[in-house]
N, C-alpha and C positions, 0 to 999 in steps of 0.2 A: 793465084793458085790457092791461097789460104781459104778464100771463100769457097772454092771448088771442093777442097778437102772437107770443110764443114758441111756442105750440102750433101756430099757423098756419104759421110758418116751419119748424118741425120736421116737420110734415106735408108741406110743400112739398118739403123735402129728401127725405123718404121717397118721395113720388110721383115726383119727378124721378129718383131712383135706380132705382126700380122700372121706370118707363116707359123710361128711357134704356137699361136693360139689355135690355128687350124689343125696343126699336127697333134695337139692335145686330144682332139676329138676324132681324128681321121680313122684310126684303127676301129673304133666303134662304129662310125658312120659307114665304113666299108664292110661291115659284117664280120669283124675280126679277121681281116685279110692278112695272111702271112706275108704278102708282098708289101703291105703298108707297115707291118710291125717293126722292122728295123729302123724306120724313120719317124715313127709316131709313138705317142705314149700308149703302152699296152696295160698299164695300171697306174696307181697313184704314188709309186715309190719315188724317192728323191732322184735315183738314177734315171728313171724315165723322164722326169722333168728336166734333167740335164740334157737329154737328147733333144728336147724342144728348143733349146738354145743352140746346141751344136750344129745341127743340120742347116738351119737357116743362115747362121753366121758363115758356115763353110760355103754354102751355095752363093751367098752374096760376095764373099771374098773371091771366089772364082770369077764371077762377073767383073768385079772391081779390078781384078788383076790385069784385065785387058787394057785398062786405062791408067793403072798405076804400076804396071809391070816393069817399067824402066827403072824403078827404084829397087836397088839391090836388097834393101832391107824390108821390102814389102811383106814377104812371107814370114819373116821373123817377127814383125810387128803383129801380123794377123794371128800367128801362132800364140804369141803372148796374150793378145786380146781375148782370143777364144778361151785359152786356159784360165785367164782371170775370171771371165764370165762363168765358166764351169765350176771353178773353185768357190765363187761367191754363193752359188745356190746352196750347196750343203752347209757352207760356213754360216750363212745367215739363218737358214732353216733350223739347223741343230742348235745354234746359239739361242735363237728365239725360243725354240721348244724346250731347251734346257732351263731357261729362266721362267717362262710362263707355264709350260706344261703341255699345251696343245695349241695349234694355230688354226684359226678359222680360214676358210677358203680364200677370202679376200687378202689375207696376209700372204698366203702361198702364191697367189697371182702377182701381188706386189713384188715379192722376192724375185720372180722371173724378170719383171720389167727393170727392177733395180740392177740385177746382174747384167742385163743387156746394156743398160745405160752406162754402168761403170766400165764394161768392156769397150764399148764404142768411144767413151770419153778418153780412156787410155790410148786407144788407137789414134784418135784425133790429135791428141797432144803429140804423139810420136810422129805422125805424118806431117804435122806442121813444121817440125824441126828439120834441119839439114839431115840427109840420110846418114845413118851411123853404120859402123861396121857390123856386118852380119856374118857370123861364123860360116853358115852355109844355108842359103835359101832352100837347097835341095833337101837338107836334113830337116828343116822346118816342115816342108811338104811331106816328107816321109813320116814325120811324127804325127801330122794331121791324119794321114792315111791309117796309121796305127790306131789312133783314137777312134776313127771311123769304123775300123774293123772290130774294135772292142765293143762299140755300140751295137753292131750287127750280131756278133757272137754272143754277147751277154743277153741279148733279147731271147735267144733260144736256149742257151746253156748258162743259166743264171746262177752266179755264186750265191751261196746261202749266208750272206752277211747283211747287216742292217740296212745299208744304203739301197739295196735291191728289194727290200721287203715292202710290199704294199701295206700301208698302215690300216687300210679299210678291210681287206680280205685276209691279210696275213700270208698271202701267197707271194711267190717269187716269179718274175717273168710272166710268160704267157700261161 
């Protein structure tokens, strides 16, 4: 079982990395399609980069749930893993930029992969262990739905705060 967990998580990292990279360009590739907008990066803001991690991780978790669904703590682990990844992106980005001043594109790309690696490493460690008490798998799923809804809503009704601001154009959202 431990080898299976490791392989599933390694595949999850690969899928997330691949799909996240595709999603970075999808909006532009599809001629700024409003259908692609909620799932792909519509600008270079930190929030939009968080979407690139969220959607592939959620997609992979749904697929993985068919194989790990017997674990009562599965969705609790996935929720925490996804949240860790989402928190890592602005945490690293703003810390790095606060110290250095501006980050080159290769650093921003690295931040995405580091956040994904940390999230999947956390999940792997938790999935290796004996299932632990989970307050409510349904609550975890509901929270993920809420985060998903926020990514969709904030694509079109973007708050005017820093995390949503495109550093290149100075615009918010689409």
